[in-house]
DSSP file (Angstrom, degrees, kcal/mol; ACC not computed):
  #  RESIDUE AA STRUCTURE BP1 BP2  ACC     N-H-->O    O-->H-N    N-H-->O    O-->H-N    TCO  KAPPA ALPHA  PHI   PSI    X-CA   Y-CA   Z-CA
    1    1 A M              0   0    0      0, 0.0    26,-2.6     0, 0.0     2,-0.4   0.000 360.0 360.0 360.0 146.0   17.6 -196.5   42.9
    2    2 A R  E     -a   27   0A   0     24,-0.2    52,-3.0    50,-0.1    53,-1.3  -0.988 360.0-166.4-125.4 133.3   17.4 -196.6   46.7
    3    3 A A  E     -ab  28  55A   0     24,-2.3    26,-3.1    -2,-0.4     2,-0.6  -0.949  13.9-147.0-120.5 140.2   16.1 -193.9   49.0
    4    4 A F  E     -ab  29  56A   0     51,-2.6    53,-2.9    -2,-0.4     2,-0.5  -0.934  22.5-169.0-103.2 116.8   16.5 -193.5   52.7
    5    5 A V  E >   - b   0  57A   0     24,-2.7     3,-0.6    -2,-0.6     2,-0.3  -0.938   9.5-155.5-116.2 120.4   13.3 -191.9   54.1
    6    6 A T  E 3  S+ b   0  58A   0     51,-2.2    53,-1.1    -2,-0.5    26,-0.1  -0.661  82.7  24.4 -85.8 149.2   13.1 -190.6   57.7
    7    7 A G  T >  S+     0   0    0     24,-0.4     3,-1.7    -2,-0.3     6,-0.5   0.793  74.2 156.5  70.1  27.7    9.6 -190.3   59.1
    8    8 A G  T <   +     0   0    0     -3,-0.6     9,-0.1    23,-0.4    -1,-0.1   0.614  68.9  52.0 -64.9 -13.5    8.3 -193.0   56.8
    9    9 A S  T 3  S+     0   0    0     22,-0.2    -1,-0.3     4,-0.1    -2,-0.1   0.494  95.6  88.5 -99.7  -4.5    5.4 -193.9   59.1
   10   10 A G  S <> S-     0   0    0     -3,-1.7     4,-2.4     1,-0.1     5,-0.3  -0.194  95.5 -92.5 -83.6-179.0    4.2 -190.4   59.5
   11   11 A F  H  > S+     0   0    0      2,-0.2     4,-1.2     1,-0.2     5,-0.1   0.960 122.8  32.1 -61.2 -55.9    1.7 -188.6   57.2
   12   12 A V  H  > S+     0   0    0     47,-0.2     4,-2.1     1,-0.2     3,-0.3   0.955 121.3  49.5 -68.4 -50.3    4.1 -186.9   54.8
   13   13 A G  H  > S+     0   0    0     -6,-0.5     4,-2.7    46,-0.3    -5,-0.2   0.865 107.5  53.3 -59.7 -39.5    6.7 -189.7   54.9
   14   14 A S  H  X S+     0   0    0     -4,-2.4     4,-2.1    -7,-0.3    -1,-0.2   0.858 110.1  48.5 -66.8 -33.4    4.3 -192.5   54.3
   15   15 A N  H  X S+     0   0    0     -4,-1.2     4,-2.5    -3,-0.3    -1,-0.2   0.871 110.3  51.2 -72.0 -36.7    3.0 -190.7   51.2
   16   16 A V  H  X S+     0   0    0     -4,-2.1     4,-2.8     2,-0.2     5,-0.2   0.942 111.3  48.4 -61.9 -47.3    6.6 -190.2   50.0
   17   17 A V  H  X S+     0   0    0     -4,-2.7     4,-2.6     1,-0.2     5,-0.3   0.919 111.7  50.1 -58.7 -45.0    7.3 -193.9   50.5
   18   18 A K  H  X>S+     0   0    0     -4,-2.1     4,-2.8     2,-0.2     5,-0.5   0.931 113.1  44.4 -61.7 -47.6    4.1 -194.9   48.7
   19   19 A V  I  X>S+     0   0    0     -4,-2.5     4,-1.7     1,-0.2     5,-1.0   0.928 114.2  50.1 -64.6 -44.9    4.8 -192.6   45.7
   20   20 A F  I  X5S+     0   0    0     -4,-2.8     6,-2.6    -5,-0.2     4,-0.6   0.929 120.4  34.4 -58.8 -46.5    8.4 -193.7   45.5
   21   21 A T  I  X5S+     0   0    0     -4,-2.6     4,-0.9     4,-0.2    -2,-0.2   0.942 125.3  36.7 -78.1 -48.2    7.6 -197.4   45.6
   22   22 A E  I  <5S+     0   0    0     -4,-2.8    -3,-0.2    -5,-0.3    -2,-0.2   0.874 128.9  28.0 -77.2 -38.1    4.3 -197.6   43.7
   23   23 A R  I  <<S+     0   0    0     -4,-1.7    -3,-0.2    -5,-0.5    -1,-0.1   0.768 134.4  25.3 -95.2 -27.8    4.9 -195.0   41.0
   24   24 A H  H  <<S-     0   0    0     -5,-1.0    -3,-0.2    -4,-0.6    -2,-0.1   0.469  91.5-125.6-121.2  -3.0    8.6 -195.1   40.5
   25   25 A G     <  +     0   0    0     -4,-0.9    -4,-0.2    -6,-0.2     2,-0.2   0.777  48.9 165.2  65.2  27.1    9.8 -198.5   41.7
   26   26 A V        -     0   0    0     -6,-2.6     2,-0.7    -7,-0.1    -1,-0.2  -0.547  41.5-125.5 -78.0 139.6   12.3 -197.1   44.1
   27   27 A D  E     -a    2   0A   0    -26,-2.6   -24,-2.3    -2,-0.2     2,-0.4  -0.788  36.4-159.5 -82.1 113.8   13.7 -199.4   46.8
   28   28 A V  E     -a    3   0A   0     -2,-0.7     2,-0.6   -26,-0.2   -24,-0.2  -0.840  20.0-166.0-107.7 133.2   12.9 -197.5   50.0
   29   29 A V  E     +a    4   0A   0    -26,-3.1   -24,-2.7    -2,-0.4   -21,-0.0  -0.977  17.6 167.2-110.7 117.4   14.6 -197.9   53.4
   30   30 A A        -     0   0    0     -2,-0.6   -24,-0.1   -26,-0.2   -26,-0.1  -0.700  17.5-161.8-133.6  80.2   12.4 -196.2   56.0
   31   31 A P        -     0   0    0      0, 0.0   -24,-0.4     0, 0.0   -23,-0.4  -0.288  20.0-116.5 -66.2 146.7   13.5 -197.2   59.5
   32   32 A S     >  -     0   0    0      1,-0.1     4,-2.4   -25,-0.1     3,-0.3  -0.283  27.0-107.1 -73.5 165.6   11.2 -196.6   62.4
   33   33 A H  T  4 S+     0   0    0      1,-0.2    -1,-0.1     2,-0.2   -27,-0.0   0.872 122.4  56.6 -60.8 -36.3   12.0 -194.3   65.2
   34   34 A A  T  4 S+     0   0    0      1,-0.2     3,-0.2     2,-0.1    -1,-0.2   0.854 110.7  43.9 -63.9 -33.8   12.7 -197.3   67.4
   35   35 A A  T  4 S+     0   0    0      1,-0.3     2,-0.4    -3,-0.3    -2,-0.2   0.872 130.3  18.4 -78.7 -38.6   15.2 -198.6   64.9
   36   36 A V     <  -     0   0    0     -4,-2.4     2,-0.7    11,-0.0    -1,-0.3  -0.885  66.5-158.6-140.7 105.1   17.0 -195.2   64.4
   37   37 A D    >   -     0   0    0     -2,-0.4     3,-2.3    -3,-0.2     7,-0.2  -0.747  14.3-148.2 -80.6 116.3   16.6 -192.3   66.8
   38   38 A L  T 3  S+     0   0    0     -2,-0.7    -1,-0.1     1,-0.3     6,-0.1   0.606  94.6  64.3 -67.5 -10.6   17.4 -189.3   64.7
   39   39 A T  T 3  S+     0   0    0      1,-0.1     2,-0.9     5,-0.0    -1,-0.3   0.514  85.6  82.1 -85.9  -4.2   18.8 -187.5   67.7
   40   40 A D    <>  -     0   0    0     -3,-2.3     4,-2.2     1,-0.2     3,-0.3  -0.807  64.4-171.5-101.0  91.5   21.5 -190.2   67.9
   41   41 A R  H  > S+     0   0    0     -2,-0.9     4,-2.4     1,-0.2     5,-0.2   0.865  81.7  50.7 -53.7 -45.2   24.1 -188.9   65.3
   42   42 A A  H  > S+     0   0    0      1,-0.2     4,-2.3     2,-0.2    -1,-0.2   0.903 110.7  48.9 -63.0 -41.5   26.2 -192.1   65.4
   43   43 A R  H  > S+     0   0    0     -3,-0.3     4,-2.6     2,-0.2    -1,-0.2   0.879 110.1  51.8 -67.2 -37.4   23.2 -194.4   64.8
   44   44 A V  H  X S+     0   0    0     -4,-2.2     4,-2.6    -7,-0.2     5,-0.2   0.948 111.1  47.1 -62.9 -48.2   22.0 -192.2   61.9
   45   45 A H  H  X S+     0   0    0     -4,-2.4     4,-2.3     1,-0.2    -2,-0.2   0.905 113.4  49.2 -59.4 -42.2   25.4 -192.4   60.2
   46   46 A E  H  X S+     0   0    0     -4,-2.3     4,-2.2    -5,-0.2    -1,-0.2   0.922 111.8  48.0 -63.0 -45.3   25.5 -196.2   60.8
   47   47 A S  H  X S+     0   0    0     -4,-2.6     4,-2.1     2,-0.2    -2,-0.2   0.898 112.8  47.6 -65.5 -41.7   22.0 -196.7   59.4
   48   48 A V  H  X S+     0   0    0     -4,-2.6     4,-2.1     2,-0.2    -1,-0.2   0.907 111.2  51.5 -66.1 -41.2   22.7 -194.6   56.3
   49   49 A A  H  < S+     0   0    0     -4,-2.3    -2,-0.2    -5,-0.2    -1,-0.2   0.893 111.3  48.0 -62.5 -39.2   26.0 -196.4   55.7
   50   50 A E  H  < S+     0   0    0     -4,-2.2    -1,-0.2     1,-0.2    -2,-0.2   0.888 114.0  46.5 -66.5 -39.7   24.2 -199.8   56.0
   51   51 A A  H  < S-     0   0    0     -4,-2.1    -2,-0.2    -5,-0.2    -1,-0.2   0.799  87.0-157.1 -75.3 -29.5   21.4 -198.7   53.6
   52   52 A R     <  -     0   0    0     -4,-2.1    -3,-0.1    -5,-0.2   -50,-0.1   0.938  23.3-170.5  49.7  56.1   23.8 -197.2   51.0
   53   53 A P        -     0   0    0      0, 0.0   -50,-0.2     0, 0.0    -1,-0.1  -0.349  33.5-146.4 -78.1 156.9   21.0 -194.9   49.6
   54   54 A D  S    S+     0   0    0    -52,-3.0     2,-0.3     1,-0.2   -51,-0.2   0.683  89.3  18.4 -85.2 -23.7   21.3 -192.8   46.4
   55   55 A A  E     -b    3   0A   0    -53,-1.3   -51,-2.6     2,-0.0     2,-0.4  -0.991  64.9-148.3-147.1 150.7   19.1 -190.2   48.0
   56   56 A I  E     -b    4   0A   0     -2,-0.3     2,-0.5   -53,-0.2   -51,-0.2  -0.990  11.2-169.0-121.5 128.4   18.0 -189.2   51.5
   57   57 A V  E     -b    5   0A   0    -53,-2.9   -51,-2.2    -2,-0.4     2,-0.8  -0.971  10.5-152.7-120.1 117.0   14.5 -187.7   52.1
   58   58 A H  E     +b    6   0A   0     -2,-0.5   -51,-0.1   -53,-0.2   -53,-0.1  -0.789  35.6 146.0 -97.2 106.7   14.0 -186.2   55.5
   59   59 A C        +     0   0    0    -53,-1.1   -46,-0.3    -2,-0.8   -47,-0.2   0.368  35.8 114.5-116.6  -0.3   10.3 -186.2   56.5
   60   60 A A        -     0   0    0    -48,-0.1     2,-0.3   -47,-0.1   -54,-0.1  -0.360  45.9-160.4 -75.5 152.8   10.6 -186.8   60.2
   61   61 A I        -     0   0    0     -2,-0.1     2,-0.8     2,-0.0    -2,-0.1  -0.913  23.0-123.7-125.9 157.7    9.5 -184.2   62.8
   62   62 A L        -     0   0    0     -2,-0.3     2,-0.8     1,-0.1     5,-0.0  -0.898  25.5-168.1 -99.0 105.3   10.3 -183.8   66.5
   63   63 A N        +     0   0    0     -2,-0.8     2,-0.3     1,-0.1    -1,-0.1  -0.244  59.1  91.8 -94.1  46.2    6.9 -183.8   68.0
   64   64 A D    >   -     0   0    0     -2,-0.8     3,-1.7     1,-0.1    -1,-0.1  -0.759  49.9-175.6-140.2  88.9    8.0 -182.6   71.4
   65   65 A L  T 3  S+     0   0    0     -2,-0.3    -1,-0.1     1,-0.3    -2,-0.0   0.782  82.7  58.5 -60.8 -29.5    7.8 -178.8   71.6
   66   66 A G  T 3         0   0    0      1,-0.3    -1,-0.3     0, 0.0    -2,-0.0   0.687 360.0 360.0 -72.9 -17.5    9.3 -178.7   75.1
   67   67 A R    <         0   0    0     -3,-1.7    -1,-0.3    -5,-0.0    -2,-0.2   0.454 360.0 360.0 -81.9 360.0   12.4 -180.4   73.9
């Protein structure tokens, strides 16, 4: 199984990645914000298409309250 995890370097996302990989043997794709800006719809679609995941887990946050 392959999972696409957004926010994989954050607190929640990094724990999701750890549990998926260490306990369940899941192949995880967790691109950094620099690699995939989630506000760029086309880039998100492209990245998901490249990863071909069985599941998507969204753990990212927008940490800019003024935005």
